PDB file of N, H, CA, C and O in Angstrom:
ATOM      1  N   MET A   1     -22.365 -26.854 -18.601  1.00  0.00           N
ATOM      2  CA  MET A   1     -22.322 -26.645 -17.160  1.00  0.00           C
ATOM      3  C   MET A   1     -22.130 -25.154 -16.878  1.00  0.00           C
ATOM      4  O   MET A   1     -21.238 -24.516 -17.436  1.00  0.00           O
ATOM      5  N   ALA A   2     -22.961 -24.621 -16.023  1.00  0.00           N
ATOM      6  H   ALA A   2     -23.686 -25.139 -15.569  1.00  0.00           H
ATOM      7  CA  ALA A   2     -22.928 -23.190 -15.721  1.00  0.00           C
ATOM      8  C   ALA A   2     -21.877 -22.887 -14.658  1.00  0.00           C
ATOM      9  O   ALA A   2     -21.640 -23.684 -13.751  1.00  0.00           O
ATOM     10  N   VAL A   3     -21.265 -21.736 -14.787  1.00  0.00           N
ATOM     11  H   VAL A   3     -21.458 -21.088 -15.524  1.00  0.00           H
ATOM     12  CA  VAL A   3     -20.276 -21.283 -13.803  1.00  0.00           C
ATOM     13  C   VAL A   3     -21.029 -20.558 -12.686  1.00  0.00           C
ATOM     14  O   VAL A   3     -21.891 -19.727 -12.971  1.00  0.00           O
ATOM     15  N   PRO A   4     -20.726 -20.852 -11.434  1.00  0.00           N
ATOM     16  CA  PRO A   4     -21.436 -20.179 -10.330  1.00  0.00           C
ATOM     17  C   PRO A   4     -21.239 -18.670 -10.376  1.00  0.00           C
ATOM     18  O   PRO A   4     -20.179 -18.183 -10.770  1.00  0.00           O
ATOM     19  N   LYS A   5     -22.260 -17.942  -9.975  1.00  0.00           N
ATOM     20  H   LYS A   5     -23.122 -18.337  -9.656  1.00  0.00           H
ATOM     21  CA  LYS A   5     -22.187 -16.479  -9.983  1.00  0.00           C
ATOM     22  C   LYS A   5     -21.142 -15.970  -9.002  1.00  0.00           C
ATOM     23  O   LYS A   5     -20.523 -14.931  -9.233  1.00  0.00           O
ATOM     24  N   ARG A   6     -20.945 -16.690  -7.918  1.00  0.00           N
ATOM     25  H   ARG A   6     -21.448 -17.534  -7.730  1.00  0.00           H
ATOM     26  CA  ARG A   6     -19.951 -16.273  -6.931  1.00  0.00           C
ATOM     27  C   ARG A   6     -18.571 -16.173  -7.581  1.00  0.00           C
ATOM     28  O   ARG A   6     -17.799 -15.263  -7.278  1.00  0.00           O
ATOM     29  N   HIS A   7     -18.269 -17.109  -8.469  1.00  0.00           N
ATOM     30  H   HIS A   7     -18.896 -17.848  -8.715  1.00  0.00           H
ATOM     31  CA  HIS A   7     -16.994 -17.086  -9.186  1.00  0.00           C
ATOM     32  C   HIS A   7     -16.882 -15.816 -10.032  1.00  0.00           C
ATOM     33  O   HIS A   7     -15.825 -15.188 -10.085  1.00  0.00           O
ATOM     34  N   ASP A   8     -17.976 -15.449 -10.688  1.00  0.00           N
ATOM     35  H   ASP A   8     -18.834 -15.959 -10.645  1.00  0.00           H
ATOM     36  CA  ASP A   8     -17.977 -14.235 -11.509  1.00  0.00           C
ATOM     37  C   ASP A   8     -17.710 -13.001 -10.656  1.00  0.00           C
ATOM     38  O   ASP A   8     -16.949 -12.118 -11.052  1.00  0.00           O
ATOM     39  N   LYS A   9     -18.336 -12.943  -9.488  1.00  0.00           N
ATOM     40  H   LYS A   9     -18.954 -13.660  -9.166  1.00  0.00           H
ATOM     41  CA  LYS A   9     -18.125 -11.798  -8.600  1.00  0.00           C
ATOM     42  C   LYS A   9     -16.679 -11.743  -8.120  1.00  0.00           C
ATOM     43  O   LYS A   9     -16.077 -10.671  -8.047  1.00  0.00           O
ATOM     44  N   LEU A  10     -16.133 -12.907  -7.797  1.00  0.00           N
ATOM     45  H   LEU A  10     -16.622 -13.777  -7.857  1.00  0.00           H
ATOM     46  CA  LEU A  10     -14.748 -12.963  -7.348  1.00  0.00           C
ATOM     47  C   LEU A  10     -13.805 -12.492  -8.452  1.00  0.00           C
ATOM     48  O   LEU A  10     -12.896 -11.700  -8.203  1.00  0.00           O
ATOM     49  N   MET A  11     -14.022 -12.978  -9.661  1.00  0.00           N
ATOM     50  H   MET A  11     -14.761 -13.621  -9.864  1.00  0.00           H
ATOM     51  CA  MET A  11     -13.155 -12.588 -10.781  1.00  0.00           C
ATOM     52  C   MET A  11     -13.271 -11.091 -11.054  1.00  0.00           C
ATOM     53  O   MET A  11     -12.270 -10.425 -11.319  1.00  0.00           O
ATOM     54  N   LYS A  12     -14.484 -10.569 -10.989  1.00  0.00           N
ATOM     55  H   LYS A  12     -15.297 -11.110 -10.774  1.00  0.00           H
ATOM     56  CA  LYS A  12     -14.673  -9.138 -11.216  1.00  0.00           C
ATOM     57  C   LYS A  12     -13.938  -8.333 -10.145  1.00  0.00           C
ATOM     58  O   LYS A  12     -13.305  -7.322 -10.448  1.00  0.00           O
ATOM     59  N   HIS A  13     -14.023  -8.785  -8.893  1.00  0.00           N
ATOM     60  H   HIS A  13     -14.537  -9.607  -8.647  1.00  0.00           H
ATOM     61  CA  HIS A  13     -13.328  -8.104  -7.799  1.00  0.00           C
ATOM     62  C   HIS A  13     -11.814  -8.138  -8.008  1.00  0.00           C
ATOM     63  O   HIS A  13     -11.127  -7.135  -7.818  1.00  0.00           O
ATOM     64  N   LEU A  14     -11.308  -9.301  -8.399  1.00  0.00           N
ATOM     65  H   LEU A  14     -11.866 -10.116  -8.553  1.00  0.00           H
ATOM     66  CA  LEU A  14      -9.865  -9.425  -8.611  1.00  0.00           C
ATOM     67  C   LEU A  14      -9.395  -8.539  -9.756  1.00  0.00           C
ATOM     68  O   LEU A  14      -8.321  -7.941  -9.682  1.00  0.00           O
ATOM     69  N   MET A  15     -10.177  -8.454 -10.792  1.00  0.00           N
ATOM     70  H   MET A  15     -11.049  -8.939 -10.852  1.00  0.00           H
ATOM     71  CA  MET A  15      -9.795  -7.637 -11.947  1.00  0.00           C
ATOM     72  C   MET A  15      -9.814  -6.146 -11.594  1.00  0.00           C
ATOM     73  O   MET A  15      -8.963  -5.392 -12.066  1.00  0.00           O
ATOM     74  N   THR A  16     -10.768  -5.718 -10.777  1.00  0.00           N
ATOM     75  H   THR A  16     -11.460  -6.331 -10.394  1.00  0.00           H
ATOM     76  CA  THR A  16     -10.844  -4.296 -10.443  1.00  0.00           C
ATOM     77  C   THR A  16      -9.891  -3.931  -9.313  1.00  0.00           C
ATOM     78  O   THR A  16      -9.450  -2.785  -9.234  1.00  0.00           O
ATOM     79  N   SER A  17      -9.563  -4.879  -8.435  1.00  0.00           N
ATOM     80  H   SER A  17      -9.922  -5.810  -8.499  1.00  0.00           H
ATOM     81  CA  SER A  17      -8.681  -4.553  -7.316  1.00  0.00           C
ATOM     82  C   SER A  17      -7.264  -4.251  -7.797  1.00  0.00           C
ATOM     83  O   SER A  17      -6.555  -3.470  -7.161  1.00  0.00           O
ATOM     84  N   ASP A  18      -6.841  -4.853  -8.904  1.00  0.00           N
ATOM     85  H   ASP A  18      -7.417  -5.487  -9.420  1.00  0.00           H
ATOM     86  CA  ASP A  18      -5.517  -4.562  -9.454  1.00  0.00           C
ATOM     87  C   ASP A  18      -5.422  -3.114  -9.910  1.00  0.00           C
ATOM     88  O   ASP A  18      -4.374  -2.482  -9.778  1.00  0.00           O
ATOM     89  N   LYS A  19      -6.509  -2.598 -10.442  1.00  0.00           N
ATOM     90  H   LYS A  19      -7.360  -3.112 -10.549  1.00  0.00           H
ATOM     91  CA  LYS A  19      -6.507  -1.228 -10.940  1.00  0.00           C
ATOM     92  C   LYS A  19      -6.487  -0.223  -9.797  1.00  0.00           C
ATOM     93  O   LYS A  19      -6.018   0.902  -9.966  1.00  0.00           O
ATOM     94  N   ALA A  20      -6.995  -0.624  -8.633  1.00  0.00           N
ATOM     95  H   ALA A  20      -7.377  -1.538  -8.495  1.00  0.00           H
ATOM     96  CA  ALA A  20      -7.070   0.287  -7.500  1.00  0.00           C
ATOM     97  C   ALA A  20      -5.709   0.512  -6.857  1.00  0.00           C
ATOM     98  O   ALA A  20      -5.493   1.537  -6.210  1.00  0.00           O
ATOM     99  N   GLU A  21      -4.788  -0.433  -7.026  1.00  0.00           N
ATOM    100  H   GLU A  21      -4.963  -1.265  -7.552  1.00  0.00           H
ATOM    101  CA  GLU A  21      -3.467  -0.288  -6.425  1.00  0.00           C
ATOM    102  C   GLU A  21      -2.681   0.808  -7.129  1.00  0.00           C
ATOM    103  O   GLU A  21      -2.842   1.042  -8.327  1.00  0.00           O
ATOM    104  N   GLN A  22      -1.830   1.470  -6.362  1.00  0.00           N
ATOM    105  H   GLN A  22      -1.699   1.280  -5.389  1.00  0.00           H
ATOM    106  CA  GLN A  22      -0.987   2.510  -6.945  1.00  0.00           C
ATOM    107  C   GLN A  22       0.059   1.867  -7.847  1.00  0.00           C
ATOM    108  O   GLN A  22       0.796   0.987  -7.403  1.00  0.00           O
ATOM    109  N   PRO A  23       0.136   2.287  -9.088  1.00  0.00           N
ATOM    110  CA  PRO A  23       1.168   1.713  -9.954  1.00  0.00           C
ATOM    111  C   PRO A  23       2.547   2.211  -9.545  1.00  0.00           C
ATOM    112  O   PRO A  23       2.705   3.366  -9.147  1.00  0.00           O
ATOM    113  N   LYS A  24       3.530   1.353  -9.644  1.00  0.00           N
ATOM    114  H   LYS A  24       3.402   0.415  -9.967  1.00  0.00           H
ATOM    115  CA  LYS A  24       4.897   1.754  -9.321  1.00  0.00           C
ATOM    116  C   LYS A  24       5.428   2.617 -10.451  1.00  0.00           C
ATOM    117  O   LYS A  24       5.071   2.437 -11.615  1.00  0.00           O
ATOM    118  N   THR A  25       6.280   3.549 -10.090  1.00  0.00           N
ATOM    119  H   THR A  25       6.571   3.695  -9.144  1.00  0.00           H
ATOM    120  CA  THR A  25       6.868   4.410 -11.109  1.00  0.00           C
ATOM    121  C   THR A  25       8.182   3.828 -11.602  1.00  0.00           C
ATOM    122  O   THR A  25       8.877   4.444 -12.410  1.00  0.00           O
ATOM    123  N   TYR A  26       8.524   2.634 -11.112  1.00  0.00           N
ATOM    124  H   TYR A  26       7.959   2.134 -10.455  1.00  0.00           H
ATOM    125  CA  TYR A  26       9.741   1.972 -11.550  1.00  0.00           C
ATOM    126  C   TYR A  26       9.447   0.492 -11.734  1.00  0.00           C
ATOM    127  O   TYR A  26       8.435  -0.019 -11.254  1.00  0.00           O
ATOM    128  N   THR A  27      10.328  -0.176 -12.423  1.00  0.00           N
ATOM    129  H   THR A  27      11.149   0.239 -12.813  1.00  0.00           H
ATOM    130  CA  THR A  27      10.134  -1.597 -12.683  1.00  0.00           C
ATOM    131  C   THR A  27      11.022  -2.415 -11.756  1.00  0.00           C
ATOM    132  O   THR A  27      11.951  -1.899 -11.136  1.00  0.00           O
ATOM    133  N   TYR A  28      10.710  -3.701 -11.679  1.00  0.00           N
ATOM    134  H   TYR A  28       9.955  -4.120 -12.183  1.00  0.00           H
ATOM    135  CA  TYR A  28      11.527  -4.578 -10.842  1.00  0.00           C
ATOM    136  C   TYR A  28      12.946  -4.684 -11.388  1.00  0.00           C
ATOM    137  O   TYR A  28      13.892  -4.869 -10.623  1.00  0.00           O
ATOM    138  N   SER A  29      13.101  -4.568 -12.702  1.00  0.00           N
ATOM    139  H   SER A  29      12.332  -4.417 -13.324  1.00  0.00           H
ATOM    140  CA  SER A  29      14.450  -4.648 -13.256  1.00  0.00           C
ATOM    141  C   SER A  29      15.284  -3.441 -12.816  1.00  0.00           C
ATOM    142  O   SER A  29      16.488  -3.564 -12.590  1.00  0.00           O
ATOM    143  N   GLU A  30      14.644  -2.283 -12.697  1.00  0.00           N
ATOM    144  H   GLU A  30      13.666  -2.183 -12.881  1.00  0.00           H
ATOM    145  CA  GLU A  30      15.365  -1.107 -12.204  1.00  0.00           C
ATOM    146  C   GLU A  30      15.758  -1.300 -10.747  1.00  0.00           C
ATOM    147  O   GLU A  30      16.851  -0.912 -10.334  1.00  0.00           O
ATOM    148  N   GLU A  31      14.861  -1.904  -9.968  1.00  0.00           N
ATOM    149  H   GLU A  31      13.973  -2.219 -10.303  1.00  0.00           H
ATOM    150  CA  GLU A  31      15.177  -2.155  -8.565  1.00  0.00           C
ATOM    151  C   GLU A  31      16.318  -3.163  -8.457  1.00  0.00           C
ATOM    152  O   GLU A  31      17.207  -3.012  -7.619  1.00  0.00           O
ATOM    153  N   SER A  32      16.292  -4.183  -9.297  1.00  0.00           N
ATOM    154  H   SER A  32      15.570  -4.306  -9.977  1.00  0.00           H
ATOM    155  CA  SER A  32      17.368  -5.182  -9.303  1.00  0.00           C
ATOM    156  C   SER A  32      18.690  -4.544  -9.698  1.00  0.00           C
ATOM    157  O   SER A  32      19.725  -4.799  -9.083  1.00  0.00           O
ATOM    158  N   GLU A  33      18.643  -3.708 -10.734  1.00  0.00           N
ATOM    159  H   GLU A  33      17.802  -3.500 -11.234  1.00  0.00           H
ATOM    160  CA  GLU A  33      19.857  -3.018 -11.189  1.00  0.00           C
ATOM    161  C   GLU A  33      20.421  -2.154 -10.061  1.00  0.00           C
ATOM    162  O   GLU A  33      21.633  -2.120  -9.847  1.00  0.00           O
ATOM    163  N   PHE A  34      19.542  -1.458  -9.343  1.00  0.00           N
ATOM    164  H   PHE A  34      18.558  -1.486  -9.517  1.00  0.00           H
ATOM    165  CA  PHE A  34      19.975  -0.625  -8.225  1.00  0.00           C
ATOM    166  C   PHE A  34      20.660  -1.469  -7.157  1.00  0.00           C
ATOM    167  O   PHE A  34      21.724  -1.103  -6.658  1.00  0.00           O
ATOM    168  N   LEU A  35      20.045  -2.609  -6.804  1.00  0.00           N
ATOM    169  H   LEU A  35      19.181  -2.907  -7.209  1.00  0.00           H
ATOM    170  CA  LEU A  35      20.610  -3.462  -5.758  1.00  0.00           C
ATOM    171  C   LEU A  35      21.961  -4.038  -6.170  1.00  0.00           C
ATOM    172  O   LEU A  35      22.858  -4.169  -5.337  1.00  0.00           O
ATOM    173  N   ILE A  36      22.113  -4.379  -7.441  1.00  0.00           N
ATOM    174  H   ILE A  36      21.384  -4.273  -8.118  1.00  0.00           H
ATOM    175  CA  ILE A  36      23.395  -4.899  -7.937  1.00  0.00           C
ATOM    176  C   ILE A  36      24.470  -3.820  -7.841  1.00  0.00           C
ATOM    177  O   ILE A  36      25.574  -4.075  -7.361  1.00  0.00           O
ATOM    178  N   LEU A  37      24.138  -2.613  -8.301  1.00  0.00           N
ATOM    179  H   LEU A  37      23.241  -2.406  -8.691  1.00  0.00           H
ATOM    180  CA  LEU A  37      25.102  -1.511  -8.237  1.00  0.00           C
ATOM    181  C   LEU A  37      25.439  -1.166  -6.787  1.00  0.00           C
ATOM    182  O   LEU A  37      26.595  -0.892  -6.464  1.00  0.00           O
ATOM    183  N   LYS A  38      24.433  -1.178  -5.918  1.00  0.00           N
ATOM    184  H   LYS A  38      23.494  -1.400  -6.180  1.00  0.00           H
ATOM    185  CA  LYS A  38      24.657  -0.885  -4.498  1.00  0.00           C
ATOM    186  C   LYS A  38      25.593  -1.929  -3.889  1.00  0.00           C
ATOM    187  O   LYS A  38      26.492  -1.586  -3.122  1.00  0.00           O
ATOM    188  N   HIS A  39      25.384  -3.182  -4.225  1.00  0.00           N
ATOM    189  H   HIS A  39      24.653  -3.460  -4.848  1.00  0.00           H
ATOM    190  CA  HIS A  39      26.237  -4.263  -3.717  1.00  0.00           C
ATOM    191  C   HIS A  39      27.681  -4.054  -4.168  1.00  0.00           C
ATOM    192  O   HIS A  39      28.612  -4.185  -3.373  1.00  0.00           O
ATOM    193  N   ASP A  40      27.861  -3.727  -5.455  1.00  0.00           N
ATOM    194  H   ASP A  40      27.104  -3.621  -6.100  1.00  0.00           H
ATOM    195  CA  ASP A  40      29.207  -3.506  -5.981  1.00  0.00           C
ATOM    196  C   ASP A  40      29.895  -2.337  -5.274  1.00  0.00           C
ATOM    197  O   ASP A  40      31.079  -2.413  -4.946  1.00  0.00           O
ATOM    198  N   ILE A  41      29.154  -1.268  -5.043  1.00  0.00           N
ATOM    199  H   ILE A  41      28.192  -1.207  -5.310  1.00  0.00           H
ATOM    200  CA  ILE A  41      29.725  -0.101  -4.370  1.00  0.00           C
ATOM    201  C   ILE A  41      30.063  -0.440  -2.921  1.00  0.00           C
ATOM    202  O   ILE A  41      31.119  -0.058  -2.417  1.00  0.00           O
ATOM    203  N   ASP A  42      29.153  -1.164  -2.252  1.00  0.00           N
ATOM    204  H   ASP A  42      28.296  -1.475  -2.661  1.00  0.00           H
ATOM    205  CA  ASP A  42      29.395  -1.551  -0.853  1.00  0.00           C
ATOM    206  C   ASP A  42      30.619  -2.445  -0.718  1.00  0.00           C
ATOM    207  O   ASP A  42      31.307  -2.400   0.301  1.00  0.00           O
ATOM    208  N   LYS A  43      30.899  -3.258  -1.733  1.00  0.00           N
ATOM    209  H   LYS A  43      30.339  -3.295  -2.561  1.00  0.00           H
ATOM    210  CA  LYS A  43      32.059  -4.156  -1.701  1.00  0.00           C
ATOM    211  C   LYS A  43      33.355  -3.432  -2.076  1.00  0.00           C
ATOM    212  O   LYS A  43      34.434  -4.022  -2.031  1.00  0.00           O
ATOM    213  N   GLY A  44      33.243  -2.157  -2.444  1.00  0.00           N
ATOM    214  H   GLY A  44      32.366  -1.678  -2.481  1.00  0.00           H
ATOM    215  CA  GLY A  44      34.426  -1.363  -2.743  1.00  0.00           C
ATOM    216  C   GLY A  44      34.931  -1.486  -4.169  1.00  0.00           C
ATOM    217  O   GLY A  44      36.077  -1.142  -4.459  1.00  0.00           O
ATOM    218  N   MET A  45      34.081  -1.976  -5.057  1.00  0.00           N
ATOM    219  H   MET A  45      33.151  -2.256  -4.821  1.00  0.00           H
ATOM    220  CA  MET A  45      34.500  -2.088  -6.459  1.00  0.00           C
ATOM    221  C   MET A  45      34.576  -0.702  -7.085  1.00  0.00           C
ATOM    222  O   MET A  45      33.774   0.183  -6.784  1.00  0.00           O
ATOM    223  N   LYS A  46      35.553  -0.537  -7.958  1.00  0.00           N
ATOM    224  H   LYS A  46      36.204  -1.256  -8.203  1.00  0.00           H
ATOM    225  CA  LYS A  46      35.675   0.723  -8.695  1.00  0.00           C
ATOM    226  C   LYS A  46      34.760   0.629  -9.912  1.00  0.00           C
ATOM    227  O   LYS A  46      34.929  -0.245 -10.762  1.00  0.00           O
ATOM    228  N   LEU A  47      33.798   1.532  -9.985  1.00  0.00           N
ATOM    229  H   LEU A  47      33.661   2.242  -9.294  1.00  0.00           H
ATOM    230  CA  LEU A  47      32.845   1.526 -11.088  1.00  0.00           C
ATOM    231  C   LEU A  47      33.121   2.697 -12.020  1.00  0.00           C
ATOM    232  O   LEU A  47      33.579   3.751 -11.578  1.00  0.00           O
ATOM    233  N   PRO A  48      32.845   2.515 -13.311  1.00  0.00           N
ATOM    234  CA  PRO A  48      32.965   3.638 -14.250  1.00  0.00           C
ATOM    235  C   PRO A  48      31.950   4.738 -13.894  1.00  0.00           C
ATOM    236  O   PRO A  48      30.933   4.479 -13.251  1.00  0.00           O
ATOM    237  N   GLN A  49      32.247   5.934 -14.315  1.00  0.00           N
ATOM    238  H   GLN A  49      33.074   6.144 -14.837  1.00  0.00           H
ATOM    239  CA  GLN A  49      31.412   7.084 -13.952  1.00  0.00           C
ATOM    240  C   GLN A  49      29.965   6.914 -14.414  1.00  0.00           C
ATOM    241  O   GLN A  49      29.046   7.317 -13.701  1.00  0.00           O
ATOM    242  N   HIS A  50      29.743   6.324 -15.593  1.00  0.00           N
ATOM    243  H   HIS A  50      30.489   5.997 -16.172  1.00  0.00           H
ATOM    244  CA  HIS A  50      28.367   6.182 -16.074  1.00  0.00           C
ATOM    245  C   HIS A  50      27.562   5.221 -15.193  1.00  0.00           C
ATOM    246  O   HIS A  50      26.347   5.374 -15.060  1.00  0.00           O
ATOM    247  N   LYS A  51      28.229   4.237 -14.594  1.00  0.00           N
ATOM    248  H   LYS A  51      29.215   4.112 -14.702  1.00  0.00           H
ATOM    249  CA  LYS A  51      27.538   3.315 -13.678  1.00  0.00           C
ATOM    250  C   LYS A  51      27.219   4.020 -12.361  1.00  0.00           C
ATOM    251  O   LYS A  51      26.158   3.793 -11.778  1.00  0.00           O
ATOM    252  N   ILE A  52      28.115   4.861 -11.896  1.00  0.00           N
ATOM    253  H   ILE A  52      28.976   5.045 -12.369  1.00  0.00           H
ATOM    254  CA  ILE A  52      27.862   5.632 -10.675  1.00  0.00           C
ATOM    255  C   ILE A  52      26.703   6.595 -10.906  1.00  0.00           C
ATOM    256  O   ILE A  52      25.839   6.757 -10.044  1.00  0.00           O
ATOM    257  N   ASN A  53      26.691   7.235 -12.075  1.00  0.00           N
ATOM    258  H   ASN A  53      27.393   7.104 -12.775  1.00  0.00           H
ATOM    259  CA  ASN A  53      25.592   8.142 -12.413  1.00  0.00           C
ATOM    260  C   ASN A  53      24.264   7.391 -12.451  1.00  0.00           C
ATOM    261  O   ASN A  53      23.250   7.892 -11.965  1.00  0.00           O
ATOM    262  N   ARG A  54      24.271   6.185 -13.030  1.00  0.00           N
ATOM    263  H   ARG A  54      25.095   5.778 -13.425  1.00  0.00           H
ATOM    264  CA  ARG A  54      23.059   5.368 -13.096  1.00  0.00           C
ATOM    265  C   ARG A  54      22.601   4.982 -11.685  1.00  0.00           C
ATOM    266  O   ARG A  54      21.404   4.995 -11.396  1.00  0.00           O
ATOM    267  N   TYR A  55      23.539   4.645 -10.821  1.00  0.00           N
ATOM    268  H   TYR A  55      24.511   4.635 -11.056  1.00  0.00           H
ATOM    269  CA  TYR A  55      23.219   4.304  -9.430  1.00  0.00           C
ATOM    270  C   TYR A  55      22.538   5.486  -8.736  1.00  0.00           C
ATOM    271  O   TYR A  55      21.520   5.314  -8.066  1.00  0.00           O
ATOM    272  N   LEU A  56      23.100   6.679  -8.900  1.00  0.00           N
ATOM    273  H   LEU A  56      23.927   6.819  -9.445  1.00  0.00           H
ATOM    274  CA  LEU A  56      22.530   7.867  -8.271  1.00  0.00           C
ATOM    275  C   LEU A  56      21.142   8.183  -8.833  1.00  0.00           C
ATOM    276  O   LEU A  56      20.246   8.597  -8.098  1.00  0.00           O
ATOM    277  N   GLU A  57      20.975   7.985 -10.143  1.00  0.00           N
ATOM    278  H   GLU A  57      21.704   7.650 -10.740  1.00  0.00           H
ATOM    279  CA  GLU A  57      19.679   8.211 -10.787  1.00  0.00           C
ATOM    280  C   GLU A  57      18.627   7.240 -10.234  1.00  0.00           C
ATOM    281  O   GLU A  57      17.509   7.643  -9.911  1.00  0.00           O
ATOM    282  N   LEU A  58      18.995   5.969 -10.129  1.00  0.00           N
ATOM    283  H   LEU A  58      19.902   5.642 -10.391  1.00  0.00           H
ATOM    284  CA  LEU A  58      18.064   4.967  -9.604  1.00  0.00           C
ATOM    285  C   LEU A  58      17.773   5.204  -8.127  1.00  0.00           C
ATOM    286  O   LEU A  58      16.649   4.998  -7.668  1.00  0.00           O
ATOM    287  N   LYS A  59      18.782   5.635  -7.392  1.00  0.00           N
ATOM    288  H   LYS A  59      19.694   5.803  -7.765  1.00  0.00           H
ATOM    289  CA  LYS A  59      18.603   5.907  -5.961  1.00  0.00           C
ATOM    290  C   LYS A  59      17.556   6.994  -5.765  1.00  0.00           C
ATOM    291  O   LYS A  59      16.693   6.888  -4.894  1.00  0.00           O
ATOM    292  N   GLN A  60      17.638   8.032  -6.576  1.00  0.00           N
ATOM    293  H   GLN A  60      18.339   8.118  -7.283  1.00  0.00           H
ATOM    294  CA  GLN A  60      16.675   9.123  -6.484  1.00  0.00           C
ATOM    295  C   GLN A  60      15.292   8.654  -6.945  1.00  0.00           C
ATOM    296  O   GLN A  60      14.285   8.984  -6.319  1.00  0.00           O
ATOM    297  N   LYS A  61      15.243   7.892  -8.026  1.00  0.00           N
ATOM    298  H   LYS A  61      16.061   7.624  -8.535  1.00  0.00           H
ATOM    299  CA  LYS A  61      13.967   7.442  -8.578  1.00  0.00           C
ATOM    300  C   LYS A  61      13.244   6.489  -7.631  1.00  0.00           C
ATOM    301  O   LYS A  61      12.026   6.570  -7.475  1.00  0.00           O
ATOM    302  N   LEU A  62      13.993   5.585  -6.999  1.00  0.00           N
ATOM    303  H   LEU A  62      14.983   5.519  -7.126  1.00  0.00           H
ATOM    304  CA  LEU A  62      13.387   4.600  -6.109  1.00  0.00           C
ATOM    305  C   LEU A  62      13.171   5.138  -4.705  1.00  0.00           C
ATOM    306  O   LEU A  62      12.443   4.543  -3.910  1.00  0.00           O
ATOM    307  N   GLY A  63      13.801   6.261  -4.403  1.00  0.00           N
ATOM    308  H   GLY A  63      14.392   6.744  -5.049  1.00  0.00           H
ATOM    309  CA  GLY A  63      13.641   6.863  -3.087  1.00  0.00           C
ATOM    310  C   GLY A  63      14.329   6.083  -1.984  1.00  0.00           C
ATOM    311  O   GLY A  63      13.814   5.984  -0.871  1.00  0.00           O
ATOM    312  N   LYS A  64      15.498   5.529  -2.293  1.00  0.00           N
ATOM    313  H   LYS A  64      15.916   5.610  -3.198  1.00  0.00           H
ATOM    314  CA  LYS A  64      16.219   4.732  -1.288  1.00  0.00           C
ATOM    315  C   LYS A  64      17.450   5.458  -0.832  1.00  0.00           C
ATOM    316  O   LYS A  64      18.190   4.951   0.011  1.00  0.00           O
TER     317      LYS A  64
END
């Protein structure tokens, strides 16, 4: 059974449209880590200096 050509065009479009999007310079795990640290700071938790440094680094990297 032959696959319709329309399907091929759609798949080709989907495959190329992903490449056209701007890649993120950060990962979702970094964004999650930032949100967790931000939540802890907002709640008034005392964080070790290395965690505060990581928060500031992620804040600058994510532009938030």
